[in-house]
C-alpha positions in Angstrom: 0.3 -0.1 -0.1 1.4 3.5 -1.0 1.7 5.7 1.8 0.4 9.3 0.8 1.9 12.3 2.5 -0.8 14.3 4.9 -1.6 17.8 4.0 -2.5 19.9 6.7 -4.9 23.0 6.3 -5.3 25.5 9.4 -8.3 26.7 10.5 -9.8 29.6 12.2 -11.3 30.1 15.7 -14.7 27.7 16.2 -14.0 26.2 12.9 -12.5 22.8 11.5 -11.4 21.8 8.1 -10.2 18.3 7.0 -7.1 17.9 5.6 -5.8 15.5 3.0 -6.8 11.5 3.4 -3.6 9.5 4.9 -3.7 6.1 4.3 -2.0 4.5 6.9 -1.0 1.1 8.2 -1.9 0.4 11.8 1.4 1.0 13.9 2.8 3.7 11.8 1.5 6.6 13.3 4.4 7.9 15.2 5.8 11.0 17.0 7.8 12.0 14.3 4.8 12.0 12.1 3.1 14.1 14.3 6.0 16.8 14.5 6.0 16.4 10.7 2.2 17.2 11.1 2.9 20.5 13.6 5.9 21.4 11.3 3.2 21.6 8.2 0.8 23.8 10.6 3.2 26.1 11.3 3.6 25.7 14.8 6.4 23.6 16.8 5.8 20.8 19.7 8.2 22.8 21.8 8.4 19.1 24.0 5.0 19.6 24.9 3.2 16.6 25.4 2.2 14.5 22.8 -0.6 12.0 23.6 -1.5 9.1 21.1 -4.9 7.3 21.2 -6.6 4.6 19.2 -3.8 3.1 18.0 -4.6 -0.5 16.8 -2.0 -3.3 17.2 -4.3 -5.7 15.0 -2.1 -4.7 11.8 -5.2 -3.5 9.3 -4.9 -0.6 7.4 -6.9 2.7 8.1 -7.5 5.4 6.6 -7.0 8.8 8.6 -8.4 12.3 8.0 -5.8 15.3 9.9 -7.5 18.2 10.7 -6.3 21.4 13.0 -8.3 22.7 16.1 -7.7 25.9 17.5 -8.8 26.5 21.2 -12.5 27.9 21.2 -13.1 31.6 21.7 -15.2 30.4 25.1 -12.0 28.9 26.8 -10.7 31.8 26.4 -7.9 30.5 23.4 -6.7 27.9 25.8 -8.0 24.6 26.2 -7.0 21.5 28.4 -5.7 18.2 27.4 -9.1 16.7 28.1 -11.5 19.4 26.7 -9.7 19.2 23.3 -9.9 15.2 23.5 -13.5 15.3 24.0 -14.1 17.6 21.3 -11.9 16.0 18.8 -13.4 12.5 20.0 -17.0 14.0 19.5 -15.7 15.5 16.2 -14.2 11.7 14.4 -17.5 10.0 16.0 -19.2 12.3 13.9 -18.0 11.2 10.8 -18.3 7.4 12.2 -14.8 7.2 12.9 -12.4 6.9 15.9 -9.7 9.5 17.3 -6.9 8.2 15.9 -3.8 10.6 17.3 -3.8 14.0 18.8 -0.8 16.6 19.4 -0.8 19.6 21.1 1.3 23.2 20.4 1.4 26.3 21.9 1.6 26.0 25.7 -0.4 28.5 27.5 -1.9 28.6 31.0 -3.4 25.5 32.1 -3.2 23.8 28.6 -2.4 24.7 24.7 -3.8 26.9 22.0 -4.1 24.4 19.4 -4.2 20.9 18.9 -3.3 18.5 16.2 -6.0 15.3 15.5 -6.5 12.4 13.0 -10.2 10.8 12.7 -9.5 7.2 11.9 -11.9 4.2 10.2 -10.4 1.1 8.9 -10.9 0.1 5.2 -11.3 -2.5 3.3 -8.0 -2.6 1.0 -8.2 -4.4 -2.4 -4.9 -6.9 -2.8 -2.2 -5.3 -5.2 -2.8 -6.4 -8.8 -0.8 -9.2 -10.0 1.6 -8.3 -12.5 2.6 -9.9 -15.8 6.3 -10.4 -15.7 8.9 -11.4 -18.8 12.9 -11.9 -18.8 14.6 -10.5 -21.6 18.3 -10.2 -22.5 19.6 -6.8 -23.7 22.9 -6.7 -25.6 24.5 -8.5 -28.1 28.1 -9.3 -27.0 29.5 -5.9 -27.4 31.0 -4.1 -24.5 28.3 -1.4 -23.1 28.3 0.9 -20.9 25.6 0.5 -17.7 24.7 3.7 -18.6 23.5 2.1 -21.8 22.2 -0.8 -21.3 19.7 0.3 -18.8 18.7 3.0 -21.3 18.5 -0.2 -23.8 16.3 -1.9 -20.9 13.9 0.9 -20.4 13.0 1.1 -23.9 12.8 -2.7 -24.2 10.1 -2.8 -21.0 8.1 0.2 -22.7 9.3 2.6 -19.7 11.6 2.7 -16.6 8.6 2.0 -14.5 8.3 -1.4 -15.6 11.8 -2.4 -15.2 11.5 -4.0 -11.6 15.2 -5.6 -12.1 18.6 -5.8 -13.9 21.1 -8.2 -13.3 24.6 -8.0 -15.5 26.4 -10.1 -17.4 29.8 -10.3 -19.3 31.8 -8.0 -17.4 34.1 -5.6 -19.6 36.1 -2.5 -19.2 34.0 0.2 -18.5 30.6 -1.9 -18.4 29.2 -5.3 -19.3 28.2 -6.8 -22.9 24.4 -8.5 -21.6 21.7 -7.6 -18.6 18.9 -9.5 -17.9 15.9 -7.4 -17.4 12.7 -8.3 -15.9 9.9 -6.1 -17.2 6.6 -6.3 -15.2 3.1 -4.6 -16.3 -0.2 -5.4 -14.8 -2.8 -7.3 -17.0 -4.2 -5.6 -19.4 -2.1 -2.0 -19.3 -1.0 -0.4 -22.1 2.0 0.3 -20.3 5.2 -2.2 -21.9 3.9 -1.4 -25.3 5.8 2.0 -25.6 4.3 5.3 -26.6 1.1 4.9 -28.9 2.0 6.1 -32.8 0.3 8.8 -34.3 -3.0 7.3 -35.5 -3.6 5.8 -38.4 -0.2 6.8 -39.8 1.9 4.0 -41.3 5.1 5.5 -39.6 5.9 7.3 -36.2 9.1 9.1 -35.3 11.0 8.3 -32.3 14.3 9.9 -30.7 16.6 7.3 -28.5 19.7 8.1 -26.5 21.7 7.2 -23.5 21.0 9.0 -20.5 23.5 11.7 -19.6 26.1 10.1 -21.8 27.1 9.7 -25.5 27.2 6.5 -27.5 28.5 4.9 -31.1 26.5 4.4 -33.6 25.9 0.4 -33.1 24.7 1.4 -29.5 21.8 4.3 -30.9 20.9 1.5 -33.2 20.1 -1.5 -30.7 17.8 1.7 -29.1 16.4 2.3 -32.5 15.6 -1.1 -33.1 14.1 -1.8 -29.3 12.1 1.6 -30.0 10.5 0.3 -32.6 10.2 -3.2 -31.6 8.2 -1.7 -28.8 5.9 -0.1 -31.2 5.2 -3.4 -33.1 7.1 -2.0 -36.2 10.3 -2.2 -38.1 13.4 0.5 -38.3 12.9 2.1 -41.7 15.1 5.4 -41.2 18.2 6.1 -38.7 20.0 9.3 -38.2 22.1 10.2 -35.9 22.3 13.7 -33.8 25.4 15.8 -32.9 28.6 14.5 -33.0 30.3 14.3 -29.4 33.7 13.4 -31.0 35.5 9.9 -31.2 32.8 8.1 -33.1 30.3 9.2 -30.7 26.8 10.9 -31.0 24.5 12.1 -28.3 21.2 11.1 -29.9 19.6 9.0 -33.1 16.4 9.4 -34.5 14.7 6.9 -36.2 11.3 6.2 -38.0 9.1 3.3 -37.7 7.2 1.7 -39.9 4.5 -0.9 -40.6 5.1 -3.8 -43.0 2.4 -3.3 -45.9 -0.3 -6.0 -45.8 0.8 -9.0 -47.7 -2.3 -9.2 -49.4 -1.9 -5.9 -51.0 0.6 -5.1 -53.7 2.8 -2.5 -53.5 2.3 1.1 -54.2 4.2 4.3 -54.1 3.3 4.6 -50.5 3.7 1.4 -49.5 7.4 1.4 -51.0 8.6 3.7 -48.4 7.2 1.9 -45.4 9.0 -1.5 -46.2 12.6 0.3 -46.2 15.3 -0.5 -43.8 18.1 1.5 -42.6 21.9 0.1 -41.9 25.0 1.1 -40.8 28.6 0.2 -41.8 32.0 0.6 -40.5 33.1 1.4 -36.8 35.7 4.1 -34.8 38.6 1.7 -36.1 36.9 1.3 -40.1 38.8 3.3 -42.6 37.6 2.8 -46.3 36.9 4.9 -49.3 33.6 5.8 -50.2 33.3 4.0 -53.3 33.8 0.8 -50.9 31.1 1.5 -48.4 28.7 2.3 -51.4 29.3 -0.6 -52.9 29.2 -2.6 -49.6 25.8 -0.9 -48.9 24.3 -1.8 -52.8 25.4 -5.1 -51.8 23.8 -5.5 -48.5 20.8 -4.0 -50.2 20.9 -6.5 -53.0 21.5 -9.4 -50.4 17.8 -8.6 -49.0 16.5 -8.1 -52.5 16.0 -4.4 -51.9 17.7 -1.6 -53.7 20.2 1.2 -52.0 17.9 4.2 -52.2 19.9 6.5 -49.5 23.4 6.8 -48.6 26.0 8.6 -46.5 29.7 8.3 -45.4 30.9 10.5 -42.6 33.8 10.8 -39.6 36.6 11.7 -42.6 39.7 9.4 -41.5 41.7 10.2 -44.7 41.6 11.2 -48.4 38.3 10.1 -49.8 38.2 7.8 -46.9 35.4 7.7 -43.6 34.9 5.4 -40.6 31.2 5.2 -40.9 28.6 4.7 -43.7 25.1 4.8 -43.2 22.1 3.7 -46.1 18.8 2.6 -46.4 17.1 0.2 -48.8 14.0 0.2 -50.6 12.0 -2.6 -52.0 11.9 -1.8 -56.1 9.4 -0.1 -57.9 5.6 -0.8 -58.3 4.7 -3.8 -61.1 4.6 -2.5 -64.6 7.1 0.5 -63.7 9.4 -0.3 -67.1 12.1 2.2 -66.1 13.7 3.4 -62.8 15.8 6.3 -62.1 18.8 6.0 -59.8 21.0 8.6 -58.8 24.8 7.5 -57.6 27.7 9.2 -56.1 28.3 12.1 -54.0 30.7 15.0 -53.1 32.9 12.3 -51.5 33.3 10.5 -54.8 35.1 11.4 -58.1 36.1 8.6 -60.4 36.5 8.4 -64.6 33.7 7.3 -66.8 34.1 3.8 -66.7 34.2 3.5 -63.0 30.5 5.3 -63.2 29.8 3.0 -66.2 30.5 0.1 -64.4 28.8 1.2 -61.1 25.7 2.1 -63.2 25.5 -1.5 -64.6 25.9 -3.2 -61.4 23.3 -1.0 -59.8 20.4 -1.6 -62.4 21.8 -5.5 -62.5 21.1 -5.6 -58.4 17.2 -4.4 -59.6 16.6 -7.3 -62.3 16.9 -4.4 -65.1 19.2 -3.7 -67.7 21.6 -0.4 -68.0 19.6 2.0 -70.2 21.7 5.1 -69.8 24.2 6.7 -67.5 24.8 10.6 -67.4 27.9 11.8 -65.2 27.6 15.3 -64.0 29.6 17.5 -61.4 32.8 17.5 -62.9 36.1 17.0 -60.2 39.0 16.7 -62.4 39.6 16.1 -65.9 37.8 12.9 -66.8 36.7 12.2 -63.3 33.1 13.1 -61.9 31.5 13.2 -58.6 28.0 11.5 -59.3 26.1 10.0 -61.7 22.2 9.7 -63.1 21.2 6.3 -64.2 18.4 4.7 -66.1 17.7 1.1 -65.4 14.6 -0.6 -68.0 13.1 -3.4 -67.9 9.5 -5.0 -67.1 8.6 -6.7 -63.9 6.7 -9.8 -65.9 9.8 -10.6 -67.7 13.3 -12.0 -66.4 16.6 -10.0 -67.3 17.7 -11.7 -70.5 20.2 -14.6 -70.3 24.2 -13.5 -70.3 26.0 -15.6 -72.2 28.6 -16.9 -70.2 32.5 -15.6 -71.2 35.0 -18.5 -71.9 36.9 -19.3 -68.8 40.4 -17.7 -69.2 42.1 -19.9 -66.5 41.0 -23.6 -66.1 37.8 -25.1 -67.5 35.7 -24.1 -64.5 37.3 -20.7 -64.1 36.7 -17.3 -65.1 38.9 -14.7 -65.2 37.8 -11.0 -64.5 39.7 -8.0 -64.1 38.6 -5.3 -61.3 39.0 -1.1 -61.2 39.0 1.4 -58.3 38.2 4.8 -58.3 41.3 4.9 -55.7 44.7 3.3 -55.2 43.8 0.4 -53.1 46.0 -1.8 -50.7 47.0 -5.4 -51.7 44.8 -6.9 -48.3 41.2 -4.9 -49.7 42.0 -6.0 -53.0 42.0 -9.6 -51.6 38.8 -9.1 -49.9 37.4 -7.1 -53.1 38.3 -10.6 -55.0 36.7 -13.1 -52.8 33.3 -10.6 -52.0 33.5 -10.7 -56.2 33.6 -14.3 -56.6 31.2 -15.0 -53.8 28.5 -13.2 -54.9 28.7 -15.3 -58.1 28.9 -18.6 -56.0 32.9 -19.3 -56.6 35.7 -18.7 -54.7 38.8 -16.4 -55.3 41.6 -18.9 -57.0 44.1 -16.4 -58.2 44.4 -12.5 -57.5 46.8 -10.6 -59.2 47.6 -6.9 -58.5 49.1 -4.3 -60.4 51.2 -1.8 -58.9 50.2 1.2 -60.9 49.9 3.9 -58.1 53.1 6.0 -57.2 52.3 6.3 -53.5 51.4 2.5 -53.3 47.9 0.0 -54.0 47.0 -0.2 -57.4 43.5 0.9 -58.8 43.1 -2.4 -60.6 43.4 -5.8 -60.2 42.2 -9.5 -61.9 40.7 -12.2 -60.1 40.4 -15.8 -61.4 36.9 -17.2 -59.7 36.3 -21.0 -59.9 33.1 -22.6 -59.4 32.0 -25.1 -56.9 32.5 -23.3 -53.7 33.8 -24.2 -51.1 32.7 -24.7 -47.7 30.7 -21.7 -46.0 33.1 -19.9 -44.0 32.5 -20.3 -40.4 33.6 -18.1 -37.2 33.9 -19.5 -33.7 32.0 -17.2 -31.2 31.3 -18.1 -27.4 29.3 -15.4 -25.1 29.7 -16.1 -21.4 27.2 -14.4 -18.7 28.9 -15.5 -15.7 26.8 -15.1 -13.3 23.5 -14.7 -15.6 21.5 -18.2 -16.0 20.1 -17.9 -19.7 17.3 -20.1 -21.3 18.2 -21.9 -24.0 15.6 -19.3 -26.3 16.9 -16.9 -25.2 20.8 -17.7 -25.7 19.4 -18.7 -29.6 18.2 -15.0 -30.0 21.4 -13.5 -29.0 23.6 -16.1 -30.9 21.5 -15.0 -33.8 22.0 -11.0 -33.2 25.7 -11.7 -32.9 25.8 -13.5 -36.3 24.0 -11.0 -37.9 26.3 -8.4 -37.0 28.9 -10.2 -38.0 27.1 -10.8 -41.3 26.8 -14.6 -41.0 23.7 -16.1 -41.6 23.6 -19.0 -39.5 24.1 -20.5 -36.1 25.3 -23.7 -35.9 26.2 -26.3 -32.8 25.1 -23.8 -29.8 25.7 -25.6 -26.8 25.2 -24.2 -23.6 26.7 -24.9 -20.1 24.2 -26.2 -17.5 22.4 -24.3 -15.0 19.1 -24.5 -13.2 17.0 -23.0 -16.1 19.5 -22.9 -19.1 22.9 -22.1 -19.3 25.9 -19.4 -18.5 27.8 -20.0 -21.2 27.4 -20.9 -24.3 29.9 -22.1 -27.3 28.6 -21.7 -31.2 29.9 -20.7 -34.8 28.4 -18.2 -37.2 28.4 -19.8 -40.6 27.6 -18.4 -44.0 
């Protein structure tokens, strides 16, 4: 039962005005409480006698009304203790209650100038409502500050008032990797479902931040996903707030949208509602904006979506950045023959041949043929910053079959020359070659890199992709919750999140260390 503060209202001579109702647990009425009441009425006990009557020892809950009674004019402004008690008892009886407690202030000749008393009556107290509680594991294996995890817990539970317990797991420098959160709400309560989106609006915008601290983009993206999950929606746009330096930001804005009904065809407005936002990079990453763009386009293509928005930020070198954000959207409504795509931006500078190749790749990614490409915004002799691309075709007919080129190396292999707008080191060429071949369900058998840049690196390499892709690549991972006992279902969910962040599609060989309700540590592999 919650205890409310007593509100005391002073009254004039011969009048009595009741204060606020106060619910007191029997036995809790104390001299300290009476002293507080006396102070609230503007008087001081001054060490006078304080008499308490009617305190029950039955452990019942009482509803009490507090009031102030000055001495009557007939008594000359000074009454005896017995007179005050008799008057207070009569007033309480008239309300069908009993005198609960009484205190005196303002000593005078033969008595007191005023009395503070309460009338109490027994009330039936409804039992507290039962709560619906659920245990959630927040965090995906990255080291997060406790403040970040607490904020994520509040968002996950639908508000701080629904978080009833937090247990930490996976201690790391500066915080923990996980938190085991208990979220409780009253049955039928709307709490825990997050703020209601605008009526009938397909999307809702929410701001997320870590209270009193800056956070890296990955942490803010986790908060954004949790905010949209609380609305039963999906994140379809993610924008970082002001930079705090060192790759951290003060907040982020996320757009949470409903997915369109599967029974209805896509329309122009439906397309915007099914877009998905993503983030590439990290504080230690440093790649060319062209490479980030290619990686973002590949990520979208893997989801059968098209790269529609791209932004690279946090410069770490000439035409290089540490992060890139992007948005993938579905293709266009049925029956639309052509699609215009804008590629490039202020951070790009490439020759015609690169723009031609990038335009063709963009059209291929959406199952269309390259119709035209127009470069714009010159940045040097024969170099451009952007291009407008027209991709054409029909939804009904599949893209025309491409006659395979005759292999130049081995009967089951294909040799291809790769180019870049920037000087690229050998390690990056190896990664590019492997990605290029993997996308064609092959593996990189040989990579020949030319040394054409005076400062090192090369703008081209020849890769030989051979068929019969090798066994999928796997990475061994381990999650240690230490003091937490996590169910197999929760462990599987966290493992999937870890593999997803590592750009691996499958969880293989999940094995948990036993505890009463599941496991404290799991070993598994993330595989392609």
